[in-house]
C-alpha positions in Angstrom: 0.0 0.0 0.0 3.0 2.3 0.6 3.7 2.3 -3.2 0.4 4.1 -3.8 0.8 6.9 -1.3 1.2 10.5 -2.5 3.0 13.5 -1.0 2.2 17.0 -2.2 4.7 19.8 -1.7 4.5 23.5 -2.0 6.8 26.5 -1.6 5.3 29.7 -0.4 6.1 33.4 0.1 3.3 35.9 1.1 0.5 33.8 -0.5 -2.3 34.4 1.9 -4.6 35.4 -1.0 -4.5 32.0 -2.7 -2.9 29.4 -0.3 -6.1 28.3 1.4 -7.7 27.3 -2.0 -4.5 25.4 -3.0 -4.4 23.5 0.3 -8.1 22.7 0.3 -7.6 21.1 -3.2 -5.0 18.6 -1.9 -6.6 17.4 1.3 -7.0 14.0 -0.4 -3.2 13.5 -0.4 -1.4 11.3 2.2 1.0 14.1 3.1 1.4 17.8 2.4 4.7 19.6 2.9 5.1 23.3 2.8 8.4 25.2 2.7 8.0 29.0 3.3 10.5 31.7 2.7 9.6 33.6 5.9 6.4 35.2 4.7 5.3 38.4 6.3 1.6 37.8 6.0 -0.7 35.0 7.2 0.6 32.3 4.8 2.2 30.2 7.5 -0.7 30.5 9.9 -3.1 29.3 7.2 -0.8 26.4 6.1 -0.6 25.1 9.7 -4.4 24.6 9.8 -3.9 22.0 7.0 -0.6 20.3 7.8 1.9 20.1 10.6 4.7 19.8 8.1 5.4 23.5 7.5 9.0 24.5 7.4 10.7 27.9 7.0 13.9 28.4 5.1 15.7 31.4 3.7 15.3 31.7 -0.1 18.4 30.0 -1.7 17.1 30.1 -5.3 14.5 28.3 -7.3 16.1 24.9 -7.9 17.4 24.6 -4.4 14.1 25.5 -2.7 12.1 23.1 -4.9 14.5 20.3 -4.4 14.6 20.9 -0.6 10.8 20.7 -0.4 10.8 17.5 -2.4 13.4 15.9 -0.2 11.2 16.6 2.9 8.4 14.4 1.5 8.0 10.8 2.7 6.1 8.8 0.1 7.0 7.2 -3.2 4.9 9.5 -5.4 5.2 13.3 -5.1 3.2 16.1 -6.7 4.3 19.7 -6.8 1.5 22.3 -6.5 2.1 26.1 -6.6 0.5 28.3 -4.0 -1.8 30.0 -6.5 -3.0 26.7 -8.1 -5.7 24.2 -7.5 -6.1 20.5 -8.1 -9.7 19.9 -9.2 -11.5 16.7 -8.1 -11.4 15.1 -11.5 -7.6 15.5 -11.7 -7.2 14.2 -8.1 -9.2 11.1 -9.1 -7.0 10.6 -12.1 -3.8 10.9 -10.0 -5.1 8.4 -7.5 -6.0 6.0 -10.3 -2.6 6.1 -12.1 -0.7 5.9 -8.8 -2.9 3.0 -7.7 -2.1 1.3 -10.9 1.6 1.5 -10.2 1.9 4.6 -12.3 0.6 2.9 -15.5 4.3 1.8 -16.0 5.4 5.5 -16.0 7.8 7.3 -13.7 6.5 10.8 -14.2 3.4 12.5 -15.6 3.0 15.8 -17.6 0.0 17.8 -16.4 -1.6 20.6 -18.4 -2.5 23.9 -16.9 -5.6 26.2 -17.3 -5.3 29.8 -16.2 -8.1 32.0 -15.0 -7.5 35.7 -15.6 -9.6 38.9 -15.7 -12.8 36.9 -15.3 -12.3 34.1 -17.8 -10.4 31.0 -18.6 -7.6 31.7 -21.1 -7.8 29.3 -24.0 -5.3 30.7 -26.6 -2.0 32.6 -26.9 1.1 32.0 -24.9 -0.6 30.8 -21.8 -2.5 27.9 -23.3 -1.8 25.1 -23.8 0.9 24.9 -21.2 2.3 21.8 -19.4 5.1 20.4 -17.4 6.0 17.3 -15.2 4.2 17.7 -11.9 3.6 14.1 -10.7 6.6 11.7 -10.4 8.3 8.9 -8.5 10.3 10.5 -5.7 13.4 8.4 -6.5 13.3 9.1 -10.2 13.0 12.8 -10.5 15.0 15.9 -9.5 14.9 19.6 -10.0 17.5 20.9 -12.5 18.4 24.3 -14.0 18.7 27.8 -12.6 16.0 30.4 -12.9 14.1 28.1 -15.3 14.3 25.1 -13.0 12.1 22.1 -13.8 11.6 18.5 -12.8 13.6 16.0 -14.9 12.6 12.4 -14.6 14.9 9.4 -15.3 12.4 7.1 -16.9 9.2 6.9 -18.8 7.0 10.1 -18.8 3.3 10.0 -19.7 0.6 12.6 -19.6 -2.5 13.1 -17.6 -5.8 14.1 -19.1 -7.3 16.6 -16.7 -5.6 20.0 -16.1 -4.8 21.8 -12.9 -6.1 25.3 -12.4 -4.0 28.5 -12.0 -5.1 31.8 -10.5 -2.0 34.0 -11.0 -3.0 37.7 -10.4 -5.4 39.7 -8.4 -5.5 42.4 -11.0 -3.5 44.1 -13.8 -1.4 46.1 -11.4 -0.2 43.0 -9.6 0.7 41.4 -13.0 2.7 44.5 -14.0 4.5 44.5 -10.7 5.4 40.9 -10.9 6.5 41.3 -14.6 8.9 44.0 -13.4 10.4 41.8 -10.6 10.6 38.8 -12.9 12.3 40.7 -15.7 15.0 41.8 -13.1 15.6 38.2 -12.1 15.7 37.0 -15.7 18.1 39.8 -16.7 20.4 38.9 -13.8 20.6 35.3 -15.0 21.2 36.2 -18.6 24.0 38.5 -17.5 25.6 35.8 -15.4 25.4 33.5 -18.4 27.3 36.0 -20.5 24.3 37.2 -22.6 24.4 40.8 -23.8 21.7 43.1 -25.1 21.6 44.8 -28.5 19.2 47.3 -30.1 17.7 44.4 -32.1 16.8 42.5 -28.9 14.9 45.6 -27.7 13.1 46.2 -31.0 12.3 42.7 -32.2 12.0 40.4 -29.2 8.7 42.0 -28.0 7.4 42.1 -31.6 8.3 38.4 -32.0 6.2 37.6 -28.9 3.3 39.6 -30.3 3.3 37.8 -33.7 3.9 34.4 -32.1 1.3 34.5 -29.3 -1.3 37.1 -30.3 -1.5 36.3 -34.0 -0.2 32.8 -34.7 -1.5 31.3 -31.4 -4.7 33.3 -31.6 -4.4 35.2 -28.4 -6.8 37.8 -29.8 -9.6 35.2 -29.4 -9.4 35.7 -25.6 -10.8 39.2 -26.1 -9.7 42.1 -23.8 -7.9 39.7 -21.4 -5.9 38.3 -24.3 -4.9 41.9 -25.3 -3.8 42.7 -21.8 -1.8 39.5 -21.6 0.1 40.2 -24.8 0.7 43.8 -23.9 2.1 43.0 -20.4 4.1 40.1 -22.0 5.7 42.5 -24.5 6.4 44.9 -21.6 8.1 42.0 -19.7 10.3 41.1 -22.7 11.3 44.6 -23.3 12.2 45.3 -19.7 14.1 42.0 -19.4 16.5 43.1 -22.2 16.5 46.7 -21.1 17.7 45.6 -17.7 20.2 43.3 -19.3 21.5 46.4 -21.2 21.6 48.3 -18.0 23.6 45.6 -16.3 26.0 45.5 -19.2 26.7 49.2 -19.1 26.7 49.6 -15.3 29.9 49.5 -13.2 28.0 49.1 -9.9 26.9 45.6 -8.7 23.2 44.9 -8.8 21.5 45.4 -5.4 19.0 42.6 -6.2 21.4 39.7 -5.6 24.0 39.0 -3.0 26.5 36.3 -3.8 24.3 35.2 -6.6 21.3 34.5 -4.3 18.1 36.4 -4.4 17.4 37.8 -1.0 14.1 36.9 0.6 11.2 35.4 -1.5 11.3 35.6 -5.2 7.9 37.2 -5.7 7.5 35.0 -8.8 5.6 31.8 -8.7 6.8 28.6 -10.4 3.8 28.7 -12.8 4.7 32.2 -13.9 8.3 31.4 -14.4 7.6 28.2 -16.4 4.9 29.9 -18.5 7.2 32.8 -19.4 10.0 30.3 -20.3 7.8 28.0 -22.3 6.3 30.8 -24.4 9.5 32.7 -25.1 
């Protein structure tokens, strides 16, 4: 019976707006582990009403925090859920079925994501379809990469049918603020990897995203929310390369990082990070 048990793990930082819904959606799991980066709101208090396995750890970077949380789990199958996401009942049932069937001979499962934004489910553009490995055997998967960290599974990977749900932003202002923070983090990593910015990057990278996501991937079919998404995405892309240019031409060290580690919580969820990377 141990082989069919599932641990869910989350990382949090100031997520009191969404964490209750996320935790309520995984009460069916055999274990829930939360690693918090010293939130200043009621996130930890809410988490402790659902699980006694709530830990606090200074933010060391994406990959390290994800992997640390995964290593705190106890059971053979583990599922990562972000603090602004929800596992609907039909997906929970599907997860239980495949795990009960010994994973249907798979070691990991790709799960699709549906995002709710500005009053509607987004069905086109750069946000949909979107997917990644979320459910996997604990001893066959690890987090790899830097800013764009993701789970890599050593073995067979299959896909689940039902999507998980994502509620990323309270409003447009929050989206813009996070895009600003995210572009800073992305620019830092590009700079550390030796990338440099040219005028062509600033002019054509945002335009490329517009053509790819709003036109080719029919983002316009999501109405006003689709227009807001592509506009803020182009803003994010432009600011990422503008900040890279700023780093390249500045002689002062960036105040955002100390010894290569982001101080405090990242302010960027895993879902946002993966979505931006996948649609770039």
